[in-house]
C-alpha positions, 0 to 999 in steps of 0.5 A: 045167227051166232051173234047171240051165242058168242055175245057179239053187239055186231058181226065181227068179220063181216067182208065189209071194208068198215074202217071202225074195224081196221086193225092197225097191223105194220104195213097198214100203220105205214100206209094210212101215215103216208096217206095222211102225209101225202094228203097234208103235205100237198104231194101230187100223186099217192100210189098204194097197191096191195094184193086182193083182200088186203085191206086197201078199201078199207084204208081208202074209207079211213082215210076218208073218214078222217078228213076234215071240212077243208078237204073236198074228195071226190072217190071213183071205185068202179073202174073198167077199160070199158066203164066211160069217159074217166072225165064224167066219173071226175066230175060225178065223184064231186057232185058236178053235173056232167050231163050233156057236156062236150069233153072240152066242157067237162074240163073246163068245168073241173079247172073252174072248181079247182080254181074255186076250191083253191081260191076258198082255202080248200083242198081237192083230193081225188081216189081212185080204188080198183085203178088197176083196171085202168088202162094207159090211156086213162091213167094218162088222162089222169097225169094230165088232170094234175097238170092245174096248179098254182105257182107253189101248189097242185090243185089236185091231189091224186091217190091211186089205189089198186092190185099188184097190177097197177105196178106192173102198168106204172112200170110202162114207158109211156106213163113215165111221165106219170110215174115221175110225177109219184111222190109216196108210193107203198106195197100193203103185204099180208099179215104175219102170224102174230098180226093174224092173232092180234087182228082176230082179237082185235075184230072180236074186241071191236064187234063186244065178245071175247077176244080169246074166243079162238085159241091161238092154234086155231088162229095160226091155222087160219093164217096158213090157208088164208095166207096172210090176207084179212078178207081170207082170214075174215071169211074162215073165222066167220064160217068156224063161227057158224060151225062152233055155234051149230055144234055148242062149242063155246071156244073155237079150236083147231077141230072147228077150223079142220072142219071148216077147212075140210067142208071147203075142200070138198066142195072145191073151195079150199082157200091158197095152200099153207105157208111156212109156218115158221114165218113170223117176221113181215118185212114191210119197207116205206117209199115216202119218195116214188121208187120206179115198181120193178125196183121194189120188193113186195112185203114179206118176200 
């Protein structure tokens, strides 16, 4: 709608988790580095958590794009407490036929697959996105899959990605064996105001537009109402471009963003309440070795 008016080749603030638009904030950079490390060093379990809209799935897509043909990747991005047998989803994620097989046969089929891939010099990575929806029983089943290993190497590397509720689930006593196997853990925090400024400029540039289209004050106002979450920033920036286009504005300032926010408030769709504007620093701490979730500070706290 507004792409031609503002000179964009693509929509700059689409909500799809496109790794081509990934902005490497401090948190995103550390999380991606840890994902790379965990895969290349053949760690057993990796866990990445973050708030809704923090960019977790975009990171998943980025790491998948980077992996070469020597790594077989299975992705499960639909999870629910009643989504069926996990083992069937695991086979399906690797393109292995699971139909008309018993659970024992499915497990045997998967073990044969892992052994064959290892013998061929290929590693196997299973990524489960939205893992916060999984029950403790399903997570325990995931742990059991990791029991297949050679003398020196795990035959399966597992990456669990989810909202903060996943961290709470991993604290449960019955999942202590799984928690002990998590060698890499990171929590993805919100963007600081300076990162939000760079994030908006980055996406505008990636789309072929003017990186200075939004004024600094406009982006700060968006950041306050988005609570630093990239997905909400995208939504507010996109709407601001629609409003700006409709009134022929060549730049997006506080006045345009204010119109968007006022209309959303009237429709009871106002974003999160403003956060203190003075907070620019982002406190992010990586944990290459797993730390019990209850001991971890949420980034930005």
